[in-house]
C-alpha positions in Angstrom: -76.1 67.4 -95.3 -79.2 68.6 -93.7 -81.1 66.8 -90.8 -84.6 67.5 -89.8 -85.6 67.9 -86.2 -87.4 64.6 -86.2 -84.2 62.7 -87.0 -82.0 64.0 -84.2 -83.7 61.9 -81.4 -83.2 58.8 -83.4 -79.4 59.5 -83.5 -79.4 59.7 -79.7 -81.1 56.5 -79.3 -78.6 54.7 -81.4 -75.8 56.0 -79.3 -77.5 55.0 -76.2 -77.8 51.4 -77.5 -74.1 51.4 -78.6 -73.0 51.8 -75.0 -75.2 49.2 -73.8 -78.0 51.2 -72.3 -81.6 50.1 -73.1 -84.5 52.4 -72.5 -88.0 51.0 -72.0 -89.5 53.7 -74.1 -87.1 53.4 -77.0 -87.9 50.9 -79.8 -85.4 48.4 -80.9 -83.6 49.5 -84.1 -82.4 46.8 -86.4 -80.6 46.8 -89.6 -83.8 45.9 -91.5 -85.4 49.0 -90.1 -82.5 51.2 -90.7 -80.4 50.0 -93.6 -78.4 53.1 -93.7 -76.7 52.4 -90.2 -74.1 49.5 -89.8 -75.1 46.7 -87.5 -73.5 47.1 -84.0 -72.5 44.0 -82.1 -74.7 43.0 -79.2 -73.1 42.9 -75.8 -74.5 39.8 -74.1 -73.9 39.7 -70.3 -73.7 36.2 -69.1 -75.8 35.3 -65.9 -73.9 35.1 -62.7 -72.5 31.6 -62.1 -72.7 29.8 -58.7 -69.1 29.8 -57.0 -67.8 26.2 -56.6 -67.1 25.1 -53.1 -63.4 24.6 -52.2 -62.4 20.9 -52.2 -62.1 19.2 -48.8 -58.6 18.0 -48.0 -58.5 14.7 -46.4 -55.3 13.2 -45.0 -54.5 9.5 -44.7 -54.7 8.1 -41.3 -50.9 7.8 -41.0 -50.6 11.5 -41.1 -53.8 12.6 -39.3 -52.6 15.3 -36.8 -53.1 14.4 -33.2 -54.8 16.7 -30.8 -52.1 18.9 -28.9 -51.6 17.9 -25.4 -51.7 20.6 -22.8 -48.3 22.0 -21.8 -47.4 21.3 -18.2 -46.7 24.0 -15.8 -42.9 23.4 -15.1 -42.7 25.8 -12.2 -45.6 24.3 -10.5 -44.3 20.8 -11.1 -41.0 21.6 -9.6 -42.5 23.0 -6.5 -44.5 20.0 -6.0 -41.6 17.6 -6.6 -39.5 19.7 -4.0 -42.3 19.5 -1.4 -42.5 15.7 -1.9 -38.8 15.1 -1.5 -38.6 17.2 1.6 -41.4 15.4 3.1 -39.9 12.0 2.2 -36.5 13.0 3.7 -38.3 14.2 6.9 -40.4 11.0 7.3 -38.0 8.2 6.3 -35.4 8.7 9.0 -38.1 8.4 11.6 -39.5 5.2 10.1 -36.0 3.7 9.5 -33.6 5.5 11.8 -29.9 5.1 11.0 -28.2 3.1 13.9 -25.7 5.1 15.8 -22.0 4.1 15.4 -21.0 1.8 18.4 -18.3 2.8 20.8 -15.2 0.6 20.4 -12.4 2.3 22.5 -11.4 5.1 24.8 -8.2 7.2 24.8 -6.6 6.5 28.3 -3.2 8.3 28.0 -1.6 10.7 25.6 0.9 13.4 25.3 1.5 15.9 22.3 -1.0 16.7 19.7 -3.3 14.0 18.4 -6.5 14.1 16.3 -9.8 12.2 16.1 -11.2 12.5 12.5 -8.9 15.5 11.8 -10.1 17.3 14.9 -8.0 17.8 18.0 -8.7 15.2 20.6 -7.9 14.5 24.3 -7.5 11.9 26.9 -10.7 10.1 27.9 -12.3 10.7 24.6 -14.5 7.9 23.3 -13.7 6.4 19.9 -16.3 5.0 17.7 -16.5 2.4 14.9 -15.2 4.2 11.7 -13.2 6.8 13.6 -9.7 7.7 12.5 -7.0 8.5 15.0 -3.8 10.3 14.0 -0.8 11.3 16.1 1.4 14.3 15.4 5.3 14.4 15.6 6.6 13.9 19.1 3.2 12.6 20.4 2.0 9.2 21.6 -1.5 7.8 22.4 -2.6 4.8 24.4 -6.0 3.4 23.6 -8.1 0.8 25.5 -10.4 -1.2 23.3 -13.6 -2.4 24.9 -12.3 -6.0 24.8 -9.5 -5.1 27.1 -6.8 -5.0 24.3 -4.4 -2.1 24.7 -2.9 -0.1 21.8 0.0 2.3 21.8 0.3 4.6 18.8 3.8 6.1 18.1 4.3 9.6 16.6 3.2 10.2 13.0 0.8 7.2 13.1 -2.7 7.1 11.7 -5.2 4.1 12.2 -8.9 3.5 11.7 -11.1 1.4 14.1 -13.8 -1.0 13.3 -15.7 -3.6 15.3 -13.1 -6.3 14.5 -9.8 -4.4 15.1 -7.8 -1.7 13.6 -6.4 -0.6 10.2 -3.0 0.8 10.3 -2.5 3.3 7.5 1.1 4.4 8.4 3.4 4.6 11.3 3.9 2.3 14.3 1.6 0.6 16.8 2.0 -1.7 19.7 -0.7 -4.2 20.4 -1.1 -5.8 23.8 -3.9 -8.4 24.0 -4.0 -9.8 27.5 -5.7 -13.1 26.5 -6.5 -15.1 23.4 -10.2 -14.1 23.9 -9.4 -10.5 23.5 -7.4 -10.8 20.4 -8.0 -8.5 17.5 -7.3 -8.3 13.8 -4.8 -5.7 12.5 -5.0 -4.9 8.9 -2.3 -3.0 6.8 -1.7 -2.3 3.2 0.6 -5.3 3.1 -1.0 -8.0 5.1 -3.7 -9.0 7.7 -2.5 -9.9 11.2 -4.4 -12.0 13.6 -3.0 -12.3 17.1 -3.5 -15.1 19.7 -3.0 -13.5 23.1 0.1 -11.6 22.2 2.2 -8.5 22.6 3.7 -7.2 19.4 4.8 -4.2 17.4 3.7 -3.3 13.9 5.6 -0.7 11.8 4.8 0.3 8.3 7.3 2.0 5.8 6.4 2.8 2.2 7.9 -0.5 0.9 7.6 -3.0 3.8 5.8 -4.3 6.9 7.7 -5.0 10.1 6.3 -7.2 12.9 8.2 -7.7 16.0 6.9 -10.3 18.5 7.2 -9.9 22.3 4.9 -12.6 23.4 2.4 -15.3 21.9 1.8 -15.9 18.2 0.5 -14.1 15.3 -0.9 -15.3 11.9 0.2 -13.0 9.0 -1.9 -13.4 5.8 -0.9 -11.6 2.7 -1.6 -11.9 -1.1 1.7 -13.9 -1.2 0.8 -16.5 1.4 0.4 -17.2 5.1 3.2 -17.2 7.8 3.5 -17.2 11.5 5.6 -15.2 14.0 6.1 -16.2 17.6 8.4 -16.1 20.7 10.6 -18.8 22.2 13.2 -18.6 25.0 12.9 -14.9 25.7 13.3 -14.1 22.1 10.7 -12.9 19.6 10.5 -13.2 15.7 11.1 -9.9 14.0 9.6 -10.4 10.4 10.0 -8.1 7.5 7.6 -8.5 4.6 8.0 -6.3 1.5 5.6 -5.5 -1.2 7.0 -8.3 -3.5 6.2 -11.0 -0.9 9.9 -11.4 0.2 10.2 -12.1 3.9 13.2 -11.9 6.3 13.1 -13.1 9.9 15.5 -12.0 12.8 15.1 -12.2 16.5 14.5 -9.6 19.2 14.8 -10.1 23.1 11.5 -9.4 24.9 13.5 -7.1 27.3 15.4 -5.2 24.5 15.7 -1.5 24.7 13.8 -1.5 21.4 10.5 -1.7 23.4 11.2 1.4 25.6 9.2 3.6 23.3 6.0 2.0 24.7 6.6 3.3 28.3 5.7 7.0 27.7 2.0 6.3 27.7 1.7 3.8 30.5 -0.2 5.0 33.5 1.5 5.0 36.9 0.9 1.8 39.0 -1.3 2.7 42.0 0.4 1.1 45.1 -2.6 1.7 47.4 -3.5 -1.8 48.9 -1.7 -3.5 46.0 0.2 -6.7 46.6 3.9 -7.1 45.7 2.9 -9.8 43.3 0.7 -7.4 41.4 3.4 -4.7 41.2 5.9 -7.3 40.0 3.7 -8.8 37.3 2.9 -5.2 36.0 6.6 -4.5 35.7 7.3 -7.8 34.1 4.7 -7.3 31.4 5.8 -3.8 30.3 9.5 -4.6 30.4 9.5 -8.1 29.1 11.6 -9.4 31.9 11.0 -12.8 33.5 10.2 -13.1 37.1 12.5 -15.5 39.2 11.9 -16.2 42.9 14.7 -17.4 45.2 12.4 -19.9 46.7 8.8 -20.9 46.9 8.5 -19.3 50.3 9.6 -16.0 48.7 6.9 -16.5 46.0 4.4 -16.9 48.6 5.6 -13.8 50.6 5.3 -11.8 47.4 1.6 -12.7 47.3 0.9 -11.8 50.9 2.8 -8.5 51.3 0.9 -5.3 50.3 1.8 -1.6 50.0 -0.1 1.1 51.8 0.2 4.0 49.4 2.1 5.6 46.6 2.7 5.0 42.9 5.3 4.0 40.4 6.0 5.3 37.0 6.9 3.0 34.2 10.0 4.8 33.4 11.2 4.7 37.1 11.0 0.9 37.3 14.8 0.2 37.3 15.3 2.7 40.3 11.9 2.6 42.0 11.0 -1.1 42.1 13.9 -2.2 44.3 13.1 0.6 46.7 9.5 -0.4 46.9 10.3 -4.0 47.6 12.8 -3.0 50.2 10.1 -1.2 52.1 8.2 -4.4 52.6 11.2 -6.5 53.6 12.1 -8.0 50.2 15.0 -7.6 47.9 14.8 -7.2 44.0 17.7 -7.5 41.7 17.1 -6.4 38.0 19.1 -8.0 35.3 19.0 -7.7 31.5 16.3 -10.4 31.0 14.9 -11.0 34.5 13.8 -9.7 38.0 15.2 -11.9 40.8 13.2 -11.7 44.1 14.6 -12.8 47.5 14.4 -11.8 51.2 16.8 -9.0 52.5 19.0 -11.6 54.0 19.8 -13.3 50.7 17.8 -16.5 51.5 
């Protein structure tokens, strides 16, 4: 088939229209104008649509998020807290000072090793309320309470002191209260003992409490009841109270050898310018022996006669006392339960 040169550009225009290009110079060709060509579908480009806005998400009030609180600086807070605590600890003691413990006793005699609050102690040491005093084996200590009561601790004994008296944890103690006004309360794991101007011995074993009277009366209060121990006719009650409340009472002579353990910590008696009566009363108290005068005149002479010098040890009473009295013109005879004083002529 032959085409003329005039028809070729028309073919190019139709191709251009097919692919969607439109020229301003090219006329529009339709099926009516050119019935020989098939009708091409028209490609319509829709206008650009406006993009819809994203929906806003609204939460109910119950789930509305709260604003995030600022996180604390833990290191700074800890430092501030520590500074405040240190300042309070430094200021409070000055505003409210803790009262110092009161002194309640003094160690007057002792031998062997003994300890105050688990530290080695010594004679003349001051003891305070709340202190614990412990004796080692083969040691003894004598204590003077500030109310004039005397305490003697035997070996392997431990006590605590308070403003009312002592607590005996274990061991053996001798209590010498010179007068009812100087009595103390002795507490033990078994019972509480209140004395009324007495001398007595307290011994504690794992299963029982032993109280031996030498003078006066004691009130013994335990969970099982109240009982009293006393002395009469030169004999003292020896009471045993076990942990079931069972009691047993015997009797002990005031001058029995049982009491000799207390002599080791008694200070020597100073004879300088002392009267014979003072020496005799000292010997009677620590031995438990009664004083008997041959006559009222001898009793008066004992008050008037004095020593010039010297001393006497408690363990030397049996030998030394007769010699001392002989030096001032008196005679002294020692018996099991008494001292008998007369003049050297037997009157």
